[in-house]
N, C-alpha and C positions, 0 to 999 in steps of 0.2 A: 943554275935555274931552279934546281930542286930546293935549295935553301931559301930562295926568294919566294917560292910557292908556299912553303911551310910557314914562313913569316907572315905572308898575307892572310893565311887561314887563321893564325893566332890573333891578328888584329881584328878580323871579322867576328871571331868568337867573343872577344872582350867587349866589342861594341854592342853585340846582341844582348849579352848578360846585363850590361849597364842600362840599356835603353828599353828593354822589354818590360811589360807589366809584371808585378810581383806574383810569384806562383804560390799556391797554397800548400807549401811543403809541410807545415806543421799541423794542418787541419786534420789529416788522417790520423796522425799520431795522437792528437787530443781526443778524437772520437773513439779510439780504441782503448784509451786509458780510463781507469775508474774515476768517478766524479770526485772533485775536491771537497773535503769537509768544510772548507771555508767558503765554498761557492754559494751564492745566493740562489734560492729556489723561489720562483714566482709563486705568490700566494693569491688565492681567490679573494675577491673583494668581500669584506664582511658585510652582512646585511645590516640595515639601519637598526639602531638600538630602540628607536621609538616604536611602541606597539601600534598596530593598526587599529582603527576605530572598531572594526568588527571584533577583534580579540578582546579589547578592553570592555566592550559592552557585554560580551559573553561572560567574562570573569565577574562582572557586577551582577548579572542575572544568577550566576551560580552561587555567589555569596548570599544573595537574598533568599534563594530557594532552599538553602540548607539551614536556615533558621528554624529552631524548634517550633512546632505548631502546638497551640494550646488545645486541650480537649474540649469537645462540645459539652454544654451543660451549664450548671450554675456558675455565674461569674463571667461567662463568655458569650453564650448564645441564649441563656435563660437568666431571669433574675435570681440572684443568689450570690454565694461567695465561693471562690476557688482558692484554696490554701495549698501552697507548695512549700515543703520544708526539706532541708538537707542538714545532716549533722556536721559539726566542725570538730577538729581534733581535741578541743578542750571539753567536749561534751555539750556545748551550747549548740544552737541551731540558727541557720540562716533561713529566713522565712519571707515569703511573698504572698500577699493576698490581693485578689482582684475581685471587686464588688460591682455588681450590675444591678441597678434599681429599675423598677418598671416605669417610674416617672422621675424627672429631674429633681434633685435635692440641692439645697443651698448650705447644708451643714452635715457634718459627720461626727458621730460619737464613737470614741475609742476608750478601751479600758483594759487593764492587765487580764491575761487569761484566767478564767474561773475554773479551778481544778477540783471542785467539790466532787464531781462525778468520777474523778480518777482514782478515788479510794484513799484510805488512811496512809498509804505509802507516801503521799504527797502533802500530808497535813502541815508539814513545816516548810514547804516550798514557798519561795518568795519570787515569783516570776517578774522579770523586768525586761521591757523592750527598749533597747537602745539603738542609736544611729537610725532613728525612724525617719523614713522618707515617705511623703504622701504626694500623689499627683491626682488632681481632679481634671479629667480630660487631658489637656496638654499643659495645664498650669500647676506649678508647685504649690503646696500648702504648708504653711509654717507650723511646725510642731515645737513648742517651747522646750529648749534644751535638747531636742531630738530624743526625748525619753518619754515613755508612758509608764508611770508608776501608780497612777490613779486615773479615775474617769476624767476624760477631757472632751469638750465640745469644740470642734474645729470649724471655723467659718470658711466657706468656699468663696472664691472671687466671683463665680458665676454658677448658676444651677447646672448640674450635670448628672448623667445617669451612671457613668463609669468612673470608678476610683481605684487606684492601685497603691498598695503599701509595700514597702520593703524595710526589714528591720532585723536586728540581731536579738534573739531570744535566749535569755540565761536565767539561772535560778530554778530550773524545772527538771533537772536530771538527778536521779538517785541511783546508787549502786543496787544491783539486783542480788539480794541475799535471801536464802543460799542459792548460789549459782556458780558457774565457772568464772575464773578470774577475768576481769575486764568487762563482764556483762553489765549493762546499764539500762535504765528505763527513763523515758522522758514523756511528760504529759504536755500535749499541745492543744491549744484552743485559739480561735480567731481573736484578734484585737477589736475588730469591728463590733460595735455594740449599738443598742438603741434601735434594733430592727425587730420585726415580728418574731415570736418564738418559733414559728414554723418556717422561717426563712431558710431555704435549703443551703447546705454546705457540702461541697465536694473537697476531698483532701487527698493529696499526693505526697509521698515521702520517697526520696531517692538518696542513694549513697552506697558505696561498696561495703559498708559495715552494717547496714540496716538488715534486720532479720525478720521482723514480723510487726504487725499492727494489731492492737486490741481496741475494741470499742466497748468501754465499760457500761454505756447506756443500754446495751442489748441485754435483755433479761436472761435469756438462756445462756448458761455458761459455755456450752458447746459452740455457740454462735458468736461468742465474743472475739474470737480470732477472726477478724474481718478483713484481712488484707487480700488483695487480688493482684495477679501478675507475678513476676519473678524478680528477685533482687538483681541489680541494684535499683529497680524502679517498681515501687509498690504503690497501690492506691486503695482507699477504703472502698469496699465492695458496693456499698449503697450510700445514698445521700443521707446526711444527718440533719436534724432540725437545729437551728442556732441555739436553742435552749439546752441541747444535749450534745453539742458538737465538741466533744473532748475525745482525744485518742491517746493511747499509750504506745509509744514506739520502743521496741526492743532492738538494741544494737550493741556493738562491741566498741569499747574505748580503745584507742591505740596505746601501745606501750610508750612510756616516757622515753624521750630521746636524750 
């Protein structure tokens, strides 16, 4: 009887193990073990790459607001000329002129800078304006060959009050002797010609090598150093009449590379 009872218990145990649902025997072991290096970790969904309209418009406003503002005065808010110049490594200058007339004009006269007021140091200078670009309002103006070596009268497509010029000015730099090595002087005067002698001119010079500005037209020698501000951004302290709008810029030439 005992043997029969034991055999019956064995049969019942085998039947329960085979028919019962699977038990989570390995779940606790996996929970206690360190995570596998090859197991995948859920990642958060990346945000959309396309910028929102608000962000895009903010960037545009920031770019527009960071543009340099032109100073008030001749060429911008008053009739006259605003000349801005920066030295280039070879001793030439990159120049921009903005002209504002009191009444619309249909023609513009340009001529090489007149350097008679700059002194005998520039008696042999042969100024040349190359790569000349002219805009009358929003319309480009043709400059033959893109060079100004002599007086030219440029016809405008329509009368306008505001004209802008951009050009490369060369042939106006001399070594400063005696002085420290690399010191140079450049005489600068507007290209715009054919305006009244008293037409006001404001002049700005910028660059890391610019040191000082001299106004030869000023009679008192002590007042000829006429720069205002601090390097690298200097301006002529006062307005100059077009007939005497010549400045001498003192700067350092870079060492040859």
